[in-house]
C-alpha positions in Angstrom: 10.0 14.5 -18.8 10.3 15.9 -22.4 13.6 17.3 -21.5 14.9 13.7 -21.9 13.5 13.8 -25.5 11.7 10.4 -25.0 10.0 8.4 -27.7 8.2 6.3 -25.2 7.3 6.7 -21.6 6.2 4.1 -19.2 3.9 5.3 -16.5 3.3 3.3 -13.2 -0.2 4.2 -11.8 0.0 2.6 -8.4 2.5 0.0 -7.3 1.1 -3.3 -8.4 3.4 -5.5 -6.2 3.6 -3.6 -2.7 0.4 -3.1 -0.8 1.8 -0.1 1.3 2.9 1.7 -1.8 -0.3 2.1 -3.8 -0.7 5.9 -3.3 -0.1 6.9 -6.8 -3.4 8.0 -8.2 -4.1 6.2 -11.5 -6.2 9.2 -12.8 -3.2 11.5 -12.6 -1.1 8.8 -14.4 -3.6 8.8 -17.2 -3.7 12.5 -17.4 0.1 12.5 -17.9 -0.3 9.9 -20.5 -2.7 12.1 -22.5 -0.5 15.0 -22.2 2.5 13.1 -23.4 0.6 11.5 -26.4 -0.4 14.9 -27.5 3.3 15.6 -27.8 3.8 12.4 -30.1 5.2 10.3 -27.3 4.2 6.5 -27.0 2.8 5.7 -23.7 2.4 2.7 -21.7 0.6 2.1 -18.4 1.4 -0.5 -15.8 -0.3 -0.9 -12.3 -3.0 -2.8 -10.6 -5.7 -0.1 -11.3 -5.4 -0.6 -14.9 -5.9 -4.4 -14.5 -8.8 -4.2 -12.0 -10.5 -1.2 -13.7 -9.6 -1.5 -17.2 -12.5 0.5 -18.8 -11.6 3.6 -16.9 -8.1 3.8 -18.3 -7.5 1.8 -21.6 -8.3 4.9 -23.8 -5.8 7.1 -21.9 -2.7 4.9 -23.1 -1.4 3.7 -26.3 -0.8 0.4 -24.5 -1.5 -1.0 -21.0 0.4 -4.0 -19.7 -1.8 -5.9 -17.4 -0.8 -7.7 -14.2 2.7 -7.4 -12.8 5.6 -5.8 -14.5 7.0 -8.4 -16.9 9.4 -9.0 -19.8 6.4 -8.3 -22.0 7.4 -4.6 -21.8 10.4 -5.3 -24.2 8.2 -6.5 -26.9 5.7 -3.7 -26.3 8.4 -0.9 -26.7 10.2 -2.7 -29.6 7.1 -3.2 -31.7 5.0 -0.3 -30.3 2.2 -3.0 -29.3 -1.1 -1.2 -28.8 -4.0 -2.0 -26.7 -4.2 -4.3 -23.7 -1.5 -6.9 -23.1 -2.8 -9.8 -21.1 -1.0 -10.5 -17.7 2.0 -12.6 -17.5 4.0 -13.4 -14.2 7.1 -11.5 -13.3 10.2 -13.7 -13.7 11.7 -15.2 -10.5 15.3 -15.4 -11.6 16.1 -11.8 -12.8 18.3 -9.5 -10.6 17.1 -6.0 -10.8 19.5 -3.8 -12.8 20.4 -0.7 -10.7 23.2 0.6 -13.0 21.1 3.1 -14.8 19.1 4.8 -12.1 18.1 8.5 -12.5 19.2 10.0 -10.2 22.1 7.7 -9.6 22.5 8.2 -6.0 19.1 7.1 -4.7 17.9 4.9 -1.9 17.8 1.2 -3.1 16.8 -0.6 0.1 13.5 -2.1 -1.1 14.0 -5.8 -2.0 11.3 -8.4 -2.8 11.8 -12.2 -2.2 8.3 -13.2 -3.3 5.3 -12.1 -5.1 1.5 -12.5 -4.5 -0.7 -13.0 -1.5 -3.3 -15.7 -0.6 -5.2 -13.5 1.8 -8.4 -11.6 1.1 -8.4 -8.5 3.3 -11.3 -6.4 2.0 -9.2 -3.2 1.9 -6.3 -4.1 0.1 -6.3 -3.8 -3.7 -2.9 -5.6 -4.3 -4.4 -8.8 -2.6 -7.6 -8.2 -4.8 -5.1 -7.9 -7.8 -3.6 -11.2 -7.1 -7.0 -12.9 -6.4 -8.2 -11.7 -9.8 -5.0 -13.0 -11.4 -5.4 -16.4 -9.7 -1.9 -16.6 -8.9 -0.3 -18.4 -6.0 2.5 -16.9 -4.0 5.7 -17.3 -5.9 9.2 -17.1 -4.5 12.2 -15.5 -6.1 15.1 -18.0 -6.6 17.4 -18.0 -3.6 20.6 -17.4 -5.7 18.8 -14.4 -7.3 17.8 -13.0 -3.9 21.4 -13.2 -2.6 22.8 -11.5 -5.8 20.2 -8.8 -5.4 21.0 -8.2 -1.7 24.7 -8.1 -2.4 24.3 -5.2 -5.0 22.5 -3.0 -2.5 24.8 -0.5 -0.6 22.5 -0.1 2.2 23.1 -2.1 5.4 19.4 -2.0 6.4 17.0 -3.5 3.8 13.3 -3.5 3.7 12.0 -6.9 2.4 8.8 -5.6 1.0 7.0 -9.2 0.5 3.3 -8.8 1.2 3.5 -11.6 3.9 7.2 -12.6 4.3 6.5 -15.3 6.8 4.1 -17.1 4.6 7.3 -18.6 3.1 7.7 -22.2 4.2 10.2 -22.7 7.2 12.7 -24.7 5.0 13.0 -21.7 2.6 13.5 -19.2 5.4 16.2 -21.5 6.9 17.9 -21.8 3.4 17.8 -18.1 3.1 19.4 -17.4 6.4 22.1 -19.9 5.5 22.6 -18.3 2.2 22.8 -14.8 3.7 25.3 -15.9 6.3 27.4 -17.8 3.8 27.5 -14.7 1.6 28.6 -12.6 4.5 26.3 -9.8 3.7 26.0 -8.4 7.2 22.6 -6.7 6.7 19.6 -6.3 8.9 16.1 -6.5 7.6 12.7 -5.0 8.2 9.6 -7.2 6.9 6.0 -7.1 6.5 3.6 -9.9 7.7 0.3 -10.9 9.5 0.0 -11.6 13.2 -1.3 -15.1 12.5 1.9 -15.9 10.7 4.1 -15.2 13.7 4.9 -18.4 15.6 7.7 -19.5 17.8 9.3 -21.1 15.0 8.9 -18.3 12.6 10.1 -15.8 15.2 13.4 -17.9 15.8 13.9 -18.0 11.9 13.5 -14.2 11.8 16.2 -13.9 14.3 18.4 -16.2 12.2 17.8 -14.1 9.1 18.8 -10.8 10.9 15.3 -9.4 11.0 15.3 -6.6 13.6 11.9 -5.0 12.7 8.5 -6.6 11.9 5.6 -4.4 10.4 2.3 -6.2 11.1 -1.2 -5.2 9.7 -3.1 -4.9 13.1 -5.5 -2.4 11.3 -7.8 -2.4 14.4 -8.4 -4.3 17.5 -12.3 -4.6 17.9 -14.3 -7.4 16.6 -16.3 -5.0 14.4 -13.2 -3.7 12.8 -11.5 -7.1 12.2 -14.6 -8.5 10.7 -15.3 -5.4 8.4 -11.8 -5.5 7.2 -11.9 -9.4 6.6 -8.6 -9.8 8.6 -9.7 -13.4 9.8 -7.6 -12.8 12.8 -8.3 -12.4 16.6 -6.8 -9.8 18.9 -5.3 -12.6 21.1 -3.3 -13.7 18.0 -1.9 -10.1 17.6 -1.0 -10.1 21.4 0.8 -13.3 21.1 2.7 -12.2 17.9 3.9 -8.9 19.6 5.0 -10.8 22.7 6.9 -13.3 20.7 8.7 -10.7 18.7 9.7 -8.7 21.5 11.0 -11.7 23.5 13.4 -12.1 20.5 14.5 -8.4 20.6 12.6 -7.6 17.3 10.9 -4.2 17.2 7.3 -4.0 16.2 5.4 -1.6 13.8 1.6 -1.8 13.7 -0.4 -0.7 10.7 -3.8 1.0 11.6 -6.7 1.7 9.2 -9.7 4.1 9.3 -12.7 2.7 7.3 -15.2 -0.1 7.0 -18.2 -0.4 9.5 -16.4 0.9 12.6 -17.5 3.9 14.5 -15.7 6.4 16.8 -15.9 4.0 19.8 -13.9 1.3 17.8 -11.2 3.9 16.9 -11.0 5.1 20.5 -10.7 1.6 21.8 -7.8 0.9 19.1 -6.0 4.1 20.0 -6.1 3.3 23.6 -4.8 -0.2 23.0 -2.0 1.0 20.7 -1.1 3.6 23.2 -0.4 0.8 25.8 1.2 -1.5 23.4 3.8 1.1 22.6 4.9 -0.2 19.2 8.0 1.5 17.7 5.7 3.2 15.1 2.0 3.0 14.2 1.5 4.0 10.5 -2.1 5.3 10.0 -4.0 5.4 6.7 -7.7 5.8 5.6 -9.3 3.0 3.6 -9.1 4.4 0.1 -9.4 3.3 -3.5 -12.7 1.4 -3.2 -13.2 0.6 -6.8 -17.0 0.3 -6.2 -17.2 4.2 -6.0 -15.8 7.3 -7.3 -12.4 7.1 -6.2 -10.8 9.9 -8.3 -9.8 12.0 -5.4 -8.7 9.2 -3.1 -5.5 9.1 -1.2 -4.7 7.1 1.9 -4.8 10.5 3.7 -7.8 12.1 1.9 -10.0 14.5 3.9 -12.7 13.9 1.2 -12.6 10.1 1.9 -12.8 10.8 5.6 -16.0 12.8 5.0 -17.4 10.1 2.9 -16.8 7.7 5.9 -18.8 10.1 8.1 -16.0 10.5 10.5 -14.9 13.8 12.2 -11.4 14.7 11.3 -10.5 14.7 15.0 -10.7 10.9 14.9 -8.1 10.7 12.4 -6.0 13.3 14.2 -6.0 11.3 17.3 -4.8 8.3 15.4 -2.0 10.4 13.8 -1.1 11.6 17.3 0.1 7.9 18.0 2.9 8.4 15.4 6.3 9.4 16.3 8.2 12.1 14.4 10.3 9.5 12.4 8.9 6.6 10.5 11.8 4.0 10.8 11.3 2.8 7.1 10.2 6.1 5.6 11.8 9.0 7.4 10.5 12.4 9.0 6.7 12.7 9.3 4.7 15.8 8.9 3.8 17.2 12.2 0.2 17.8 13.2 -0.6 21.5 13.9 -0.2 22.4 17.5 -3.8 23.5 17.6 -5.3 20.7 15.8 -7.9 19.9 18.5 -9.2 23.5 17.9 -8.8 23.5 14.1 
């Protein structure tokens, strides 16, 4: 970093907008901030950890910008504002500027068309973040969405809204019409919930050019769903998968280890997913519980697995559901051939 001779560095400690990208450990971000400050660099922290757990991180940075990334960062850097800057919403009419990326030739296939979430799953810090901010789901202006999509060179785009089909049908219809009128010729992957997949929304996804849907199934037993505060039933998941497959849309099912579940719940889920045969089944451990010591947490932490009191073979059997290639991430790390004996 210092080879760029910076006078200021903005450090993201966890992704505050996208629930599936919160792996960045905020304590490591704070450590980097202290190192940079010792070299005379002005540091700014942004991320949901710094908003939800302020006292743990305020002293590490010269300034912390609360809430979402926002134009407040301009004033912070120009005037060297110190302390905590209260949250302000991200603008809905600004097209991301991709002209100064370093390195220049990098993947730019993540686009957001809305911000926020109205659901309260117990394991998701980003949803807790939006609950604390008391913000409704806000939608990026359609002209801005089209401009943003048009500048992306990739033909396959991941629309990383927290719950894409929470958007009203009239907005989805207008978006489909605008994409067609612009002749973009792109296909899309989205994230959503099983209870937001209906015959109407499935038809709209086809019109939009969505070819893959990632749904947060997390688990299939009543114990798991209650513990994770999903407020869904397995029948809704089955209906959603059936509807999507009838439309020729591929399905990815998120799975989670954590909560009050035991090995029998995980085995039931593993067997169900094995029969369901989704395109891919991303697996993670419920990490970053702010009520405890989360300094060493990651979504794949063996320490966190031990805290949950689960044998690592449970996690390995879940991982064994995954293919070699994650369709939206790339190659996965293979399990050791002797994992059952390790």
